[in-house]
N, C-alpha and C positions, 0 to 999 in steps of 0.2 A: 822478358819472358819468351823464350826462345823453345818452341815445342818439336822436338824432335822423334821420329817415327823409326824406330830400329825396326829387326824383323820380325820381332813379337807385338808388342805392345808401344805407345809414347809414353815421353817420358820428358818431364822439364825438369832440366837440372840446375843447381845452384852452384856460383863459382865461391870458393874458399880467399878469404883474404887473411891477413897476418900482420898483427903490430910487429914495429922493430923488436919488441921484446921477444916475440915470437907466441903470442897468443893468438891462436885461430878463432874465425869469426866468419859468419855471412850477412849477406844482404838482403838476400830473397830467400822464399822457400823453394825447395825442390820437392817435386812429389812425381813420383813413375809408378806406374801402373805395372803391377806383377802377376796378375791372376784375374781372368773375364772366364766369361759363360763359356761352355762347348755345346753343341745341340749334334743329336744324332736321333732323326725320327724314322731312320728305317726298322727300329724294333716295333715300333706301332703298327707295322703291314696286318701281323695275324689278329689286332684287334679290328683292324677295319675290313678285313676280310670275312669278319664274323656277322657281318649284317647282309641283307639280301644282294644280290649282284646287280639289280637295277640301280642300286643307291648310287652305284659308282664309287663310294666312299676310299677304293682303293688308288683311286687317281689323283688323293691328296698328294701323294708322295710324288708325282711326275711333275710337280711345277718347276719350270726349266729356270725362273729366276732363283738366285741364292740371295739371302739376306744375310748381315752380318748376326751373330750367334744372338746376343741380345733381343733383337728386333724378332728374329723367327721365334725364340721362344716364347716374348712376348704374344708374338700374333698364334701361335698354336695353341697358347693357355687359353687366349680369348675365344678362338673358336672351339673348344674342347666344352664353354658354358652353353653352346647353343649347338653342337654335333655339328656344325658347320662345314662338313667335310666333301661334300658333294659338287658337282659341276658348276652350281651356282653360287657356290663359296667367295669370298673375295680372296683375290690373286694376290701371289706375291709382290708383283708388277705395281699394287695398289696399296702396299705397306703406309706409304706416306699418309695416306687418307684414313686406311684402316685405324692407326695408331693416333691420329690426330683426331678421329672422331672419338677415341677413348679418354684424351686427353682433356678435351673440350667438354665432355660429357661428365668430368669429375669421377669416372670409372678407374680410378689407379690402381686397382688391386693385382693386376694382371701384373704389374710393373714391379711387383715385389718378386718376382721369379728369378728374373739372371742378378748376379752379384758379382759386384767388381773392387779387387782389392788393390790400395795403393798405398806406397811407402812414401812417409812425408819426412823429410828433414829439413834442415835450416831452418825450423820453426821454435820456438821460445816456447818453455811451460806455462807461460801466460797463454799462450793461444793454446794450448791442447787442455788447458783446463776449463776452456769456454768449449771445446769441441766434443769433448768426450761427456757434456751434457747431452748430446743427441743420443739418446738411446734406442729408440725402437729401429727394428731393421738394422742396427749397427754391431759391428766387434773392435777390439782394440787391443792391442797389445805395444806397449810403451816399453823403452829403454829403461833399464831400473839404475837410480843414482844409487842403490844399496850394493849392488853387485859387478856394476863397472866404475873401475876406477878413473882416475883424473887421466889418465895414457887419453884418453879421447875426447877430453874437455873442451867445448868450443861455444861460442856465446853468437847471439843474433843482433845486429844492429836494426832498430828501429827505422822506419824510412824517416822521421824526424831529424835523425841525426844527421843524416848523410850527407847534406847538401850545406849542411851549417858546421864550420869548420871548429869554433869553440867548441859545438855537441858534439862533434866528431872525435874531438880530440878529448873531451872530457870521459867519452866513453871508451874508446883506445886505454886512458888512462885506469877506468874502473875498472875496466875486465882483466888488465896486467895486474891489478891490486887483488883481485878476485882469486885468479890462479896461483898466485902467490901465496894468498894465505890460505887456498884450498891446501895446497902442497904442507906448508909449513904446521898446519892442524893436523893433516894426514901424517906426519911425521913424529909430531910429538904425541899423537895418540899411538901410533905404534910401539913407541919409546916406553909408554905409560903401560901399554899390555906387554912389553917385556918384562917389566919391571913388575906385575903382578897384580895390577888393578883389578879389584875385583867385578870391577861395572864394565871392563872391557876384555877382561880375559877368557879365553875361549878356548875351546879343546883342537876343534876340526881347521884346517886350513882357512877353508871356504867361510865359515862361522867369524873369524877371526879378520879377514878381509872387509866382511859384511858389515860389524861392528864398528871396524874404523869409519867406514865410507858412508855408514847411515848417521854417524855424528858428524863428519866433517862437511856433509852436504848442507848442513843447516845454516851455512855461510855465503852458500852460492846463489846469486840475485835471479828473480824472474827470467832474466834475459839469457838465460843457461839455456844453449841450444839441449833439443831431445830429438830422438827419433820415435817415429810412430807409425804402426802398419794399421790401417784402416779396410775394413771390410764391411760394404753395406751393399744392400738390394737396390735397383736403380728407383724406386719411389723414395728411400730414404737418403737417396745422394740428392734427388731432385728438392727435398725439403732443406735440407744443408746449405745447398748451393741459392734454392728462393731467399733463407734466411741469412746467411753469410756473406752470398757474393753480392747483396745488397747495396746500394749506395750508405744506406743506414749504420752498417755494421762496423766494427772497429778495424781499422786499416790492416792491421797484420792479416787477421784472419780471413778479410776479404780478399788478399792475394792469394791466401792458400785456397779458399772456397773457388776463385776464379778460375787459377792453375787446375784445380780437380776438373771444373767444369768443361774447359778444354780438352781434357784427355778424355775425360766421358764423349763428349761431343763428336771426338776424333774416330773412336772405336764404336759407337751406337748413336751416328749423326740422327738417325728420325724421332726416338726417343727424347732427345735435347734441342729437337728443332725448333718449338717456339720461344727459345729465348733470345733476346737482341741484346746484343753487346753496347756499352755505353763507357765511354771515356768522361771520367771525372775531373774537375779543375784541378785537383793534385797528383794528374797524372796515372792515378790508377784507374782499373776496369772495373765495371759492376754489369752486372746482368739482370735482366726485367722479364716478366712474361704476364701475359694475360691469363695464366690459369695457377696461381702459385698455391693452389690446394692441393695439386693433384700430387 
């Protein structure tokens, strides 16, 4: 799992493999950060100047230390609660202590302000069926097997198969069959549609493809790859990491959650600083924290 940090946001990419018959598959999840919080406090100046001059609230914007956007947003949100803008406030240089106190005290509501969007690929539909159970603070957009044809069909090899020659061979044979059966089924359905089958006939070209693909997809296994865009606030991401990057979590979703954690910690190190990484006997990683409820 290699973390790369391009100009904008970090990413962990998945290598694509191929069977001898040309069926594509991945062995690891790919997780790419595509959006994160942005902050500009300058618009607060008229608001701060609206208080008595001796309060020196306008000095709030003169803090020399710059913070990552998520940490800055969490800090200003917390200080809004107490009108903590004057010279006695907590300064940016002490943000680790400030956010650490919030987390250790269980005051997680201010962590709901920064949002992060991660593109996940090289993941199975089994995994996403577990992931989308996390609803609060999360949004999901997933590849549709009704609208997307077999041209982008790929599969995901579970870790249990990868180092076992027999299981690996069975996996490759199985996905070769699944791809060929899907293609054969789609062709037969197209033929029936052309012959005027009432259950498949459709006037619009898009609707015609959808009818074929929504029927043919029924033979695809759970290890079929899907792609999903996942957006959540920092508190919701912490909950998913607590639950799914745990040593008790199923191995595929643990890998995905750990990759998400590595990316989020790269861009917001303070918000995720309480996590401790631990390597498990199976070679995968998990994280633990003293504050799992935040």
